[in-house]
N, C-alpha and C positions, 0 to 999 in steps of 0.2 A: 372560474379560476381553480386550478387544481390545488388540493390541500398539500401540505408538506409531506404527509405520509404517502399520499398517492404518487407524488413525484419521486420520493425515495424508493418506493416499491417498484416503479417503472425503471428507475436507474439500476436497481439491483437485478431485476429480470433481464434488462438489456446487457448488463455486465456478465451475468451468468451465461446468457446465450452466446455472447461473443467469445468467452473464454472456454466454452465447452464443458464447464463444470456440471451442467445439467446431466450430461451423459455419464460422468463419473459418479454423480450422486445416485443415479439409477443403478449403476453397477455395484455401488457400495451397499445398497439395500439388503443384499444377501450376505454381505461380509460384516465382520465385527467392526464397530465404529472405531476410528482412530482419533483419539482425543486431540492430539496435536494438530492433525489435519483439519479437524472441525474448527479448532480455534483459529487457525490460519485463514480458513475460508471466511469465518465470521469477521475477522479483522479486515480482510480484503474487501468484503462487502461493505463494511463500515467506511473504509477508505474511499471506495467508489462513491458512496452516498455523500460523504463529507466533502470531498473535492468537487463533485458535481454541483452540490449546493453552493459551496463557496465561490466556485468559478461561474456559477449561473449558466451552465452549459445547456444549450438547446439539445433536443434529441439528435439532430443532425451532427452537431459538434461532438456530442458524446460518442456517437457511432464512429466518427473518424478519429477522435482523440484517444479513446481507451486502447485500441490495438497498439498505437505508437507508445503510449505510456507504459503498457505492459511489456513491450519490447525493451524500453529503457530500464524498467525495474528488473527484468531478467538479466540484462547486460550488467547492471549494477550488482546484482546478486553474484553473478559469475566472477566479477572483479573482486568482490569481498572474499569469496571462497578461495581465490587464487592467492590472496594476501593473508588470509586468516583461515587456513585449513582446519577442519573439525578436529577436535582433540588436541590441537596445538595451542597450549596456553602461553607460549613464549611471546613476549612483547616484541613489537617491531622496533628495529633500530630507527634512529632519527632519519637516516637516509631512506629506509624502507617506508616510513610513514610519509615522508615528503613525496616519494614516488607514487604511493597509493593515492594521496590527495590530488596530485597532478593528473593521474589517470581518471579520477572521478570528475575533475574539472573538464578534462578533454571529452569525457563521455557526455557531460552536460552541454558542452559547446556543440558536439555532434548532433544532439537531438533538438537543440533550441530552434533551428530553422524549421524543422518539421512541425514542432509545436506551434510556432508562430504562424505558419501557413494554414494550420488547422483551426486554431482558436484565437489568433491575433496576439499582438505584443502585450496589450493591456492584461489579458487573461494569463499570459505566460508569466508576467510580473507577479500577479496574484498567486499563481501556482506555487512559486517558491515559498512564499509566506504561508500559504494554506498547508503545504506539506509539513512545514515545521510546526505549525499550530496543531495539526493532526497528531504528530508524534508526541507533543507535549500533553495533549488531551488524553491520548492512549496511556501514557506513563502515569498521569494523574489517576486514571481509572484503576490501573493495576495497583498503584500504591494504596488507594482507598480500599480495594478488595483485600489486599494483604493485611491492612490495619484491621479491617472487620474480622478477618479470620483469626488474627491474634487476639482480639477482644473476646471472641467466642471461646477460644481455648483458655483464656484467663478465667472465664466464668465457670469452667468445669471443675 
């Protein structure tokens, strides 16, 4: 039986090959590193490993699931950008917030049948919880790192 690390490594390699990041990494070897880009890639690799583990995806399921999930995340990002353009700190009105939430719900409804046909209803149900758990875990890690940085500065 594969160890968790081996499974995680295989998932990350599979994800990198599916998203084409391996070619962008090779191109970046000659360019200065972009810290924000590196962080985003690490978070996405962690997301892949976390969700794959929580959903217990087989290699075949993962190969079919991740392109659909990546399309969903891309559409969700576009939707957020349309409602929250960069540099615009203005709050949405109540009507705008409701419209944004409805469009997010419509997007989820659009992708749900594709997810179900790929990984089944049971795993789709777990996906919702796993996504929320991943976000909470990520926020916990970020808070812990900020607290540690604050403690180090206090010691100086």
